[in-house]
C-alpha positions in Angstrom: -25.5 76.5 -31.1 -27.8 78.4 -33.6 -30.7 76.9 -35.6 -31.3 77.7 -39.4 -35.0 78.5 -40.4 -35.5 75.3 -42.1 -34.6 73.2 -39.0 -37.0 75.6 -36.9 -39.8 77.0 -39.0 -42.3 78.5 -36.2 -39.4 80.5 -34.7 -37.8 83.5 -36.4 -34.3 83.9 -34.6 -32.6 87.2 -34.6 -29.1 88.0 -34.1 -28.8 90.1 -30.3 -25.7 92.5 -29.6 -23.7 92.3 -26.9 -25.6 95.4 -25.5 -28.8 93.8 -25.8 -28.2 91.0 -24.5 -26.6 92.5 -21.4 -30.0 94.6 -21.1 -32.0 91.6 -21.2 -29.9 89.7 -18.5 -30.4 92.8 -16.3 -34.1 92.8 -17.2 -34.3 88.8 -16.7 -32.5 89.3 -13.1 -34.9 92.1 -12.1 -38.2 90.5 -13.2 -36.7 87.3 -11.1 -36.6 89.5 -8.2 -40.1 91.1 -8.5 -41.6 87.6 -9.0 -39.9 87.0 -5.9 -41.4 89.7 -4.4 -44.6 87.7 -2.8 -42.2 85.3 -1.3 -39.8 87.6 1.0 -40.2 90.9 2.6 -40.2 94.5 1.6 -36.6 94.4 3.3 -34.7 91.8 2.1 -36.3 92.4 -1.6 -34.6 96.0 -1.5 -31.3 94.2 -0.4 -31.2 91.7 -2.8 -32.1 94.0 -5.7 -29.0 96.2 -4.3 -26.6 93.7 -3.8 -27.6 92.8 -7.5 -26.9 95.9 -8.8 -23.3 96.3 -7.0 -22.1 92.4 -8.2 -23.2 94.0 -11.7 -20.9 97.1 -10.9 -18.2 95.8 -9.6 -16.3 92.9 -12.1 -13.0 91.1 -11.4 -10.4 93.1 -13.3 -7.1 91.0 -14.7 -3.6 91.7 -15.3 -1.8 90.4 -18.3 -0.7 87.6 -16.1 -3.4 86.9 -14.6 -5.5 86.3 -17.5 -3.1 84.5 -19.2 -3.7 82.1 -16.2 -7.3 82.0 -16.1 -7.7 81.3 -19.3 -5.0 78.2 -19.2 -3.0 79.8 -21.5 0.2 79.4 -19.0 0.6 77.4 -16.2 1.1 77.8 -12.5 4.4 77.2 -11.0 4.3 73.4 -9.4 5.5 75.2 -6.0 2.8 78.3 -5.9 -0.1 79.1 -4.0 -3.1 81.0 -5.3 -5.1 83.0 -2.3 -7.1 86.1 -1.8 -6.5 88.9 0.5 -9.6 91.3 1.5 -9.0 94.9 3.2 -12.0 96.4 4.8 -12.5 99.0 7.1 -15.4 97.2 8.8 -16.9 100.6 10.6 -17.0 99.7 14.2 -20.3 99.7 15.7 -19.6 102.1 18.6 -18.3 104.8 16.0 -21.4 104.5 13.9 -23.6 105.2 17.1 -21.4 108.0 18.0 -21.5 109.8 15.2 -24.9 109.2 13.9 -25.2 112.3 12.2 -22.7 110.9 9.5 -25.5 108.2 8.4 -28.7 110.0 8.4 -29.3 109.4 4.8 -28.6 105.4 4.8 -31.3 103.1 5.7 -32.3 102.7 9.4 -32.0 98.6 8.1 -28.5 98.9 7.2 -27.2 100.4 10.9 -28.3 97.7 13.0 -25.3 95.5 14.0 -26.9 92.0 14.0 -27.7 92.7 10.1 -24.4 94.5 9.5 -22.6 91.4 11.0 -23.8 88.8 8.9 -23.5 90.8 5.7 -19.5 91.4 6.6 -19.5 87.6 7.0 -21.2 87.5 3.5 -18.1 89.9 1.8 -15.7 87.0 2.8 -17.7 84.2 1.4 -19.0 85.3 -1.6 -15.1 86.5 -2.1 -13.9 83.3 -1.2 -11.2 85.4 1.0 -8.1 83.3 2.0 -6.6 86.5 4.1 -8.8 89.2 6.1 -7.4 92.5 6.6 -9.4 94.5 8.9 -9.8 98.0 10.6 -12.1 99.4 13.1 -12.8 95.9 14.5 -14.8 96.8 17.8 -12.8 94.9 20.7 -16.0 93.2 22.3 -17.1 92.0 18.3 -13.7 90.5 17.8 -14.3 88.4 21.2 -17.9 87.5 20.5 -18.6 87.7 16.6 -15.5 87.3 14.6 -13.8 84.9 16.4 -16.0 82.7 16.7 -17.7 83.1 13.5 -14.5 82.8 11.4 -13.0 80.4 13.5 -16.0 77.8 12.1 -15.0 79.2 8.3 -11.6 78.0 8.6 -9.7 81.3 9.8 -6.9 82.1 13.1 -6.5 85.7 13.5 -4.6 88.1 15.4 -5.7 91.7 16.8 -4.3 94.4 17.9 -6.8 97.3 20.0 -6.3 100.6 19.6 -4.1 102.5 22.4 -5.6 104.1 25.1 -9.7 103.9 25.9 -10.2 103.2 22.1 -12.6 100.1 21.6 -11.6 99.2 18.4 -8.6 97.9 16.2 -7.3 96.2 13.6 -7.1 92.3 13.1 -5.7 89.9 10.1 -7.7 86.6 9.6 -5.5 83.9 7.8 -7.4 80.6 6.1 -5.6 77.5 8.4 -6.1 75.2 5.6 -3.5 77.6 3.3 -1.3 79.4 5.8 0.3 79.1 9.6 1.4 81.8 12.0 5.2 81.9 12.7 5.1 85.5 14.2 3.3 89.0 14.6 4.1 92.1 15.3 2.1 94.8 16.9 2.9 98.7 16.4 1.7 101.3 18.4 2.2 104.6 17.0 1.8 106.4 20.5 4.9 107.3 22.3 4.1 109.5 25.2 7.8 111.7 25.4 7.2 112.5 21.2 4.6 115.3 20.7 4.3 114.1 16.9 3.4 110.3 18.3 0.7 111.0 20.8 -2.4 109.4 19.2 -4.0 105.9 19.5 -3.3 104.5 15.8 -1.9 101.1 15.5 -0.6 98.6 12.7 -0.2 94.9 12.7 1.9 92.4 10.8 1.8 89.3 10.4 4.1 86.6 9.1 3.0 83.5 7.8 4.3 80.4 5.7 2.5 77.8 3.4 0.6 75.4 5.6 1.4 72.3 3.1 5.3 73.4 3.8 4.8 73.5 7.0 3.4 70.4 7.8 6.0 68.4 6.3 8.3 69.2 9.3 10.8 71.8 7.5 12.6 73.3 9.6 11.7 77.0 10.0 15.0 78.9 8.3 14.1 76.6 5.1 10.2 77.9 5.1 9.3 80.6 2.6 7.3 83.4 4.3 4.9 86.0 3.4 4.3 89.2 5.2 1.0 90.8 5.3 0.3 93.8 6.9 -2.6 95.9 8.0 -2.9 99.6 9.5 -5.3 102.8 10.1 -3.8 105.7 10.2 -4.9 109.0 12.0 -8.2 110.6 10.0 -7.0 114.3 10.4 -6.9 115.9 7.0 -4.7 118.5 8.3 -2.3 116.7 10.2 -0.1 114.9 7.4 2.9 115.1 9.6 1.7 112.6 12.2 0.4 110.4 9.6 4.1 110.3 7.8 5.6 109.4 11.2 3.2 107.0 11.9 3.9 105.3 8.6 7.9 105.7 9.3 7.6 103.3 12.6 5.3 101.1 10.7 7.9 100.8 7.5 10.5 100.0 10.4 8.8 97.2 12.0 8.3 96.0 8.1 11.8 96.2 7.4 12.7 94.3 10.5 10.2 91.1 10.1 10.2 91.1 6.0 14.1 91.3 5.6 15.3 88.4 3.7 18.6 87.2 5.5 19.2 84.6 3.0 18.8 86.8 0.1 20.9 89.5 1.3 23.8 91.0 -0.8 25.6 94.1 -1.3 24.7 93.6 -5.0 20.8 93.8 -4.3 18.9 96.6 -3.5 21.5 98.3 -1.6 21.9 94.9 0.4 18.1 94.7 1.1 16.0 91.9 -0.1 12.6 91.2 1.5 10.1 88.8 1.6 6.9 89.0 -0.6 4.9 91.7 1.5 1.4 93.0 1.4 0.4 95.9 3.0 -3.1 97.1 3.3 -5.3 99.4 5.3 -7.0 102.6 6.0 -4.5 105.4 5.4 -6.9 108.2 5.2 -5.1 109.8 2.8 -5.8 110.3 -1.3 -3.8 109.2 -3.9 -2.5 113.0 -5.2 -0.7 113.2 -1.7 2.8 113.8 -1.0 2.7 110.6 1.2 1.1 108.4 -1.3 4.1 109.0 -3.4 6.5 108.5 -0.5 4.8 104.8 0.2 5.0 104.3 -3.6 8.0 106.0 -4.9 10.2 105.3 -1.4 11.5 108.6 -0.7 9.9 112.0 0.7 12.2 115.3 1.2 9.9 116.7 4.1 12.1 119.8 4.9 10.4 123.2 4.4 6.7 121.6 3.8 3.6 121.9 5.4 2.4 119.7 8.3 -1.3 120.1 7.0 -0.7 118.5 3.6 3.2 118.2 2.9 3.2 120.8 0.7 5.3 123.8 0.0 2.4 126.0 -0.8 1.1 126.0 2.6 1.7 128.8 4.7 1.7 127.3 8.1 3.9 125.4 10.0 6.4 124.0 8.0 9.0 121.2 9.2 12.2 120.9 9.9 14.9 118.1 9.4 13.5 115.9 12.2 10.4 114.5 12.1 11.0 111.9 14.9 13.5 112.3 17.6 17.1 110.2 17.1 15.8 108.5 20.8 13.5 106.4 19.2 16.4 104.6 17.3 14.2 104.9 14.1 16.2 106.2 11.3 15.1 108.1 8.4 15.6 105.1 5.9 12.4 103.7 8.3 14.9 101.3 9.7 15.9 100.0 13.4 19.5 101.2 13.9 20.1 98.1 15.7 18.8 95.7 12.4 20.9 97.6 10.5 23.8 97.0 12.7 23.2 93.6 12.6 23.0 93.2 8.8 26.4 94.8 8.6 28.2 91.3 8.1 25.2 90.4 5.3 25.5 93.3 3.2 28.9 94.4 2.9 29.1 97.7 5.1 32.2 98.1 8.0 31.1 98.7 11.4 33.3 102.1 10.8 31.0 103.1 8.3 27.9 103.0 10.3 29.9 104.3 13.7 31.4 107.6 12.4 29.9 110.9 13.0 29.0 111.6 9.2 27.0 108.1 9.2 25.0 108.8 12.2 23.9 112.5 10.7 23.1 110.7 7.5 20.6 108.5 9.3 19.1 110.8 11.8 17.8 114.4 11.3 18.1 114.9 7.0 14.7 116.5 6.8 13.9 113.1 4.2 12.5 109.6 4.8 13.4 106.8 2.4 12.7 103.2 2.7 13.5 100.1 0.6 9.7 98.0 0.5 9.3 99.1 -2.9 5.4 98.8 -2.7 3.1 99.5 -5.5 -0.8 99.5 -5.5 -3.2 97.2 -6.7 -5.6 99.7 -8.0 -5.0 102.1 -10.4 -7.3 104.7 -8.9 -8.8 105.6 -12.0 -11.8 103.6 -14.0 -11.5 102.5 -17.2 -14.9 103.9 -17.5 -16.8 106.9 -17.0 -13.9 108.9 -19.0 -11.3 107.8 -16.3 -13.6 108.8 -13.0 -11.5 108.4 -9.8 -12.4 105.0 -8.1 -13.4 105.5 -4.4 -13.4 103.5 -1.3 -15.5 105.7 0.8 -17.1 109.1 1.4 -15.0 112.0 3.6 -16.9 115.1 2.4 -16.6 113.7 -1.2 -16.0 110.1 -2.6 -12.7 109.6 -2.2 -9.8 106.8 -2.0 -8.0 106.2 1.4 -8.0 102.2 1.5 -5.3 100.7 -0.6 -3.8 97.2 -0.8 -0.3 97.6 -1.4 2.6 94.7 -2.8 6.1 94.4 -3.4 5.7 92.1 -6.1 7.8 93.5 -8.8 11.1 93.9 -6.1 12.7 91.1 -8.7 12.7 90.8 -12.5 11.3 87.6 -11.8 8.7 88.1 -9.0 7.3 85.8 -6.5 4.5 87.2 -5.4 2.4 88.4 -8.5 -1.0 90.2 -8.9 -3.3 88.3 -10.9 -7.0 90.3 -10.1 -8.5 93.0 -8.5 -12.2 93.4 -8.0 -13.0 96.7 -9.3 -13.8 100.0 -7.9 -16.6 102.1 -8.0 -17.0 105.8 -9.1 -18.9 108.5 -6.6 -21.5 108.6 -8.7 -22.4 104.9 -9.2 -22.1 104.9 -5.5 -24.6 107.8 -5.1 -26.8 105.5 -7.5 -26.6 102.4 -5.3 -27.9 104.9 -2.0 -24.3 105.9 -0.9 -22.7 103.4 2.3 -23.4 101.9 4.5 -26.9 100.3 2.1 -28.5 96.8 2.4 -26.3 95.6 0.1 -22.8 96.9 1.3 -22.6 97.1 5.5 -19.8 99.7 6.2 -19.1 103.1 5.1 -16.0 101.9 3.0 -15.9 99.3 0.2 -14.0 96.2 0.6 -10.6 95.9 -1.7 -10.4 92.5 -2.7 -7.6 91.0 -4.4 -6.0 87.6 -6.0 -2.3 86.8 -5.5 -0.4 83.8 -6.8 2.8 83.1 -4.8 5.9 81.4 -6.0 7.9 80.0 -3.2 10.1 77.2 -4.9 13.8 78.2 -4.1 12.8 81.2 -2.1 
């Protein structure tokens, strides 16, 4: 509350602009840090300064619905659950130590595992995450660090190591007080008899249900479900055909576990309805690629495209009409053949439609992939500042986005899964100003992605 001159004659108060207030607040924060310099060691002081600068840049960005809910202009549905998802490539320590040349500019203190481990936990605490989707989780650290530490924080997890001799993989943790695990699927992209699928990458899918409902002894068929998946696709920037094939396998598993038989009708999405689905991970591809379009638009004509970047301009090897062989029984609609046959009575197709020769040709070797997951990105990939600079999640010769959180919240006119807010990302120039990644403030060479959702499960 303001005070007039007559009430406080000894003070000359002036109006301070919003920008001045922010500068004063920043200066005040820095002053406090400097004041504490004598009380903490230089490394901790540097870390605290970096954390302060990072948190001042990464702000929560609200959707219209999320803002109205936050400001209490509307009330959440009675049977709904708010939860926060954190997706994070945590940088396996063995990879860091095998490729030290990539981190020669990083502060040595930021590369020590014990220090990094505590900072990873801080990301979970500070963001109040309920679901963690982690990539590059070192398998021995999963047992000795992640499980005991996160269990103590109220989480339960599942893990899938990369195939072969690779000692890291993906993990999904969920808060016990909010969710119960009903099923999980590990997805191996390595198929020894398929040339295109000879890599060690994997995916992991969890089927969750609200803890509050399950505690009421509801039958499983009466429970609402939500699907959470994470993956780490092949890095090789010259083999987008392999990444596409890996996604074909992953989407077939997602279709299998997320299919909602109680809502399947021939009038809805070609007979397909899915439980609310969240897909996260390090996809090792940028938003301006054909595979990103495939994820978000639902189809891609790959025949005639280069295997390097799935573009028509490349003069190298081009793809024919078959991406993966039919004997895997994964259709070009990214579905397991046996699953589509079981759904015949639900979606109104006759068995003759599926068994005739013409239909078989349409399911395999079509030169085009499609899916019906209706995924969209939580992040817009361009900032609303710095003249619309690109968002960045990691550095790969340049600052790029390769990490994503996708969701299918728009598959219904009245969505059951709604995005409330996301923790804003940064531009490359801002990350350069913070000294790059990893740092004393950010323990990985990737930034964590964080999103808040509202899941309306009444009547599902």
